[in-house]
C-alpha positions in Angstrom: 73.0 73.7 77.0 74.1 70.4 77.1 76.6 70.1 79.9 79.3 67.7 78.3 82.2 66.4 79.8 84.0 69.7 78.0 81.9 71.7 79.4 81.9 70.5 83.0 85.7 69.7 82.5 86.1 74.0 81.5 83.4 75.2 84.4 85.6 73.2 87.0 89.3 75.0 85.6 87.4 78.1 85.5 86.3 78.3 88.7 89.6 76.5 90.2 91.7 79.6 88.7 89.1 82.2 90.4 89.3 80.8 93.7 93.1 80.7 93.2 93.5 84.2 92.2 91.3 85.6 94.4 92.5 83.5 97.4 96.6 84.9 96.1 95.0 88.5 96.6 92.9 88.2 99.4 95.4 87.1 101.5 98.4 89.6 100.8 95.4 92.1 101.5 95.0 90.3 104.7 98.6 89.3 105.7 100.3 92.6 107.2 103.7 93.8 106.0 103.4 91.7 102.8 105.1 92.8 99.8 104.8 91.7 96.8 108.1 91.1 96.1 108.0 88.4 98.6 107.5 84.8 97.0 103.6 84.0 96.8 104.1 81.0 99.0 105.0 83.3 101.9 101.0 83.6 102.4 101.0 79.8 102.9 102.0 80.2 106.4 101.2 82.4 109.5 97.5 84.2 109.4 96.4 83.3 106.4 97.5 80.0 106.0 94.7 78.7 105.9 92.5 79.6 104.0 95.4 80.6 100.6 96.4 76.3 101.4 92.9 75.7 100.9 92.5 77.9 98.0 95.5 76.6 96.1 94.0 73.0 97.4 91.0 73.3 95.2 92.7 74.9 92.3 94.6 71.8 91.7 92.0 69.4 92.8 89.6 71.0 90.1 92.7 70.5 87.5 92.7 66.8 87.8 89.2 66.4 87.7 89.0 68.4 84.4 92.0 66.2 83.2 89.9 63.2 83.7 86.9 64.7 82.1 88.7 66.0 78.9 90.9 62.9 78.6 87.2 60.4 79.0 86.1 63.5 75.8 89.2 62.3 73.9 91.7 65.1 74.5 95.0 65.2 73.1 96.6 62.3 76.1 99.7 64.3 76.6 98.5 67.5 77.7 95.5 65.7 79.7 98.7 63.8 81.6 100.1 67.6 81.9 96.7 69.0 83.0 96.5 66.3 85.3 100.3 66.3 86.7 100.1 70.7 87.6 96.8 70.1 89.5 98.3 67.1 91.3 101.4 69.1 92.5 99.6 72.5 92.9 97.7 70.5 95.7 100.6 69.7 97.1 101.8 73.5 97.1 98.9 73.7 99.6 99.1 70.6 101.5 102.9 71.2 102.4 103.9 74.7 103.0 107.1 76.3 102.3 108.3 75.8 106.0 108.4 72.2 105.1 111.4 73.1 102.6 111.9 70.1 99.2 108.3 68.9 99.3 107.1 72.4 98.9 109.6 73.4 96.5 109.8 70.6 94.4 105.6 70.4 94.0 106.1 74.3 93.0 109.0 73.6 90.9 106.2 70.4 89.5 103.5 73.6 88.8 105.8 75.7 86.9 107.4 73.4 84.6 104.4 70.8 83.8 101.7 74.4 84.0 104.4 76.2 81.4 104.3 73.0 79.0 100.6 72.3 79.2 100.3 76.0 78.2 101.9 75.3 75.5 101.1 72.4 74.1 97.2 73.3 74.2 97.8 74.8 70.6 96.9 70.8 69.8 93.7 70.9 72.0 92.2 74.7 71.2 91.5 76.1 67.7 93.2 79.1 66.6 93.4 82.2 68.5 93.4 80.9 71.7 96.0 78.4 70.5 98.1 81.3 69.9 97.4 82.6 73.2 98.1 80.1 75.2 101.2 79.0 73.2 102.6 82.7 74.1 101.3 82.4 77.8 103.7 79.4 77.7 106.5 80.9 76.5 106.6 83.6 78.9 105.8 81.6 81.8 109.0 79.5 80.7 111.1 82.5 80.1 109.6 83.8 83.3 111.2 80.9 85.2 114.7 81.1 83.6 114.7 84.6 84.9 113.5 83.6 88.4 116.4 80.8 87.9 119.4 82.7 87.2 117.8 85.1 89.8 117.4 87.8 87.3 114.7 89.7 88.9 114.6 93.7 87.1 113.7 95.1 90.1 110.1 92.7 90.6 112.3 90.6 93.3 111.8 86.8 93.8 107.9 87.2 94.6 107.7 89.4 91.5 108.8 87.2 89.1 107.5 84.3 90.3 104.0 86.2 89.5 105.5 86.4 86.2 105.1 82.8 86.2 102.5 82.2 88.0 99.1 84.6 86.7 99.3 83.8 83.1 99.3 80.2 84.1 95.9 81.5 86.3 95.2 83.6 82.6 95.6 80.6 80.9 93.1 79.0 83.4 90.6 81.5 83.0 90.6 81.6 79.5 90.8 77.7 78.7 87.8 77.4 81.0 85.9 79.9 79.4 86.9 78.1 76.1 86.1 74.8 76.8 82.3 76.4 78.2 81.5 78.4 74.9 79.0 75.9 72.5 80.4 74.4 69.8 79.3 75.2 66.1 
């Protein structure tokens, strides 16, 4: 197998998404008294801060590197720009924990909005059916953002609704990374 820029980008996206997901799950397990109705960023302070924040920073950094490689490989400029923006903001979520207020909130909002846009726009990058699934994940993220902002949590709590934004983005990254690693025919 030839390790093209797209294949390496796929590896970076997949590894970053895996690290982020495992960072969340492990931090939840290690955080005494934590409940999934709490916001995910609560894991970025206290006893799980170093572990959680490093996984988020690495995810963002790998996203930026993947965006660079994809752009060099000729992938859509807007898609790559949104991926890079998502990655930078993701890293900032870990660099600026929620105790810092506005920088953290702004970074999280950028991740949500640019990640949603990137998932929807990826229909221009990936073949069907992944293009359709990507757009659907983006629409789910968008709907969850609207519900989060309007405080309609449907019994999930703020953290539960936040997960309806974050988990589809991680699923998108895992699937997209896998698609990029697949041999071209």
